[in-house]
C-alpha positions in Angstrom: 103.1 105.7 42.1 105.3 108.2 43.5 102.5 109.8 44.6 101.0 106.7 46.3 104.3 105.9 48.1 104.3 109.4 49.7 100.8 109.6 51.0 101.8 105.9 52.5 104.5 107.8 54.1 102.8 110.4 55.4 100.4 108.3 56.9 102.6 105.9 58.5 105.0 109.1 60.1 101.5 110.5 61.8 100.3 107.0 62.7 103.6 106.7 64.6 103.5 110.4 66.3 99.9 109.8 67.4 100.3 106.3 68.7 103.5 107.0 70.6 101.9 110.0 72.9 99.9 109.0 75.3 95.8 110.8 76.2 96.5 114.1 78.0 100.3 114.3 77.1 102.3 112.4 80.6 99.2 111.3 82.1 99.2 107.6 82.2 96.9 105.1 79.6 95.6 102.5 82.0 95.4 101.8 85.5 94.7 105.2 87.4 94.7 107.0 83.9 92.3 109.9 85.4 94.2 110.0 88.6 97.8 109.3 87.6 100.4 111.8 87.5 104.0 111.6 86.5 106.6 112.9 88.9 109.6 112.3 90.0 109.6 113.1 93.6 105.4 112.6 94.9 104.8 115.5 97.3 104.2 115.3 101.2 101.0 116.6 102.7 101.1 117.5 106.4 97.9 117.1 109.0 97.7 118.7 112.4 96.3 116.3 115.1 93.3 117.8 117.1 93.8 119.2 120.4 94.0 116.7 123.6 95.3 113.7 121.2 97.9 111.9 122.0 100.7 110.3 120.0 99.7 106.7 120.9 95.9 107.1 119.8 96.6 109.3 116.8 99.1 106.7 115.8 96.7 103.9 116.4 94.1 105.8 114.7 96.1 106.1 111.3 97.3 102.6 111.7 93.6 101.3 111.7 92.8 103.6 109.0 95.4 102.6 106.7 95.6 98.8 107.7 91.8 98.5 106.4 92.7 99.7 102.9 96.4 98.3 102.3 98.7 95.5 103.1 101.6 97.1 105.5 105.2 96.7 104.8 106.7 99.0 107.4 105.5 99.6 111.0 108.0 101.7 113.4 105.8 103.2 116.2 108.7 104.0 117.8 110.2 106.4 115.3 106.8 107.2 113.8 106.8 105.7 110.6 104.3 103.7 108.7 104.8 102.8 105.0 102.4 100.2 102.8 103.6 97.5 100.4 102.7 98.5 96.7 99.3 97.3 95.8 97.5 96.3 92.7 94.1 97.0 93.9 93.0 100.5 94.9 91.4 102.7 92.4 88.5 100.4 92.3 90.1 97.9 89.5 92.8 95.5 89.8 95.7 95.3 87.7 99.2 94.1 87.3 100.5 97.3 85.4 99.4 100.1 88.3 100.0 100.1 92.3 100.1 102.7 94.5 101.5 102.8 98.0 101.2 104.9 101.3 104.0 106.5 103.3 103.0 108.2 106.7 105.5 110.0 108.7 104.7 111.2 112.2 106.2 114.2 114.4 105.8 113.8 117.9 107.2 117.4 118.8 105.1 119.4 116.7 101.6 117.2 116.8 101.6 116.6 113.0 102.1 114.0 110.4 103.1 113.9 106.8 102.0 111.7 104.6 102.7 110.9 100.6 100.8 108.8 98.3 103.2 106.8 95.4 101.9 105.2 92.1 103.7 103.6 89.6 102.5 102.6 86.2 104.0 99.8 83.9 104.6 101.0 80.3 105.8 98.1 78.0 108.6 99.0 76.2 109.5 101.6 78.5 109.2 100.1 82.3 107.5 101.4 85.3 106.8 105.5 85.7 106.4 107.0 89.0 104.3 109.3 89.9 101.4 109.8 92.3 98.1 109.2 92.3 95.4 112.3 93.3 92.3 110.1 94.0 94.3 108.1 96.6 96.2 111.3 97.9 92.6 113.0 98.6 91.1 109.8 100.3 93.8 109.2 102.5 93.8 113.5 103.8 89.9 112.6 104.2 90.4 109.8 106.3 93.1 110.8 108.2 91.7 114.2 108.9 88.4 112.2 109.8 90.0 110.5 112.6 92.6 112.7 113.9 93.1 116.2 112.4 92.3 119.2 113.8 89.0 121.1 112.8 89.1 125.0 111.3 88.3 127.3 114.0 
C-alpha cells in the first residue's frame, strides 16, 4: 500500500511539472504558437526610403499597405506616427486569446521609418503575455520594403 501511494505521488508530481511548462519553453501554446515569442519590449526595425521618394508618398504607401491588413487606431501624418488597433485575425486563424498590432514612426529628416510588431497571448490563470510575432514582423518588413524601401546597391 505504501509503495502504491509513493508511485501515485511520483506520477502526480511529474504530471504537474510537465503540464505546467508550455511546449518550446517560453513560447505560446496557442494562437501564434510557432511565431509568438515572449519579450517585455518588442524590438524596432528600420527601413530607409528609396531615393527621390518624398514624405507624402512614403506615408501614403505605408498607410495603404497597413490599412489593408489591420484596423487603424492612431493616424498622425503630421508627426509621422501610425498604429493599428489590436487585431485577433492575422496569422490565418481568428482567436480571442491572441492578438497583434503594428506601430510605425516616420523620421522625415533621415528618410527612414521604424516599425515593430507586438503580440499578446492570453493564458487562463496567467493573463496576457506580451511579446512579438516573428511572422508578422517579416511580413510587414517585406511589404514596407516593397513599397518604399531602398534597393541594394
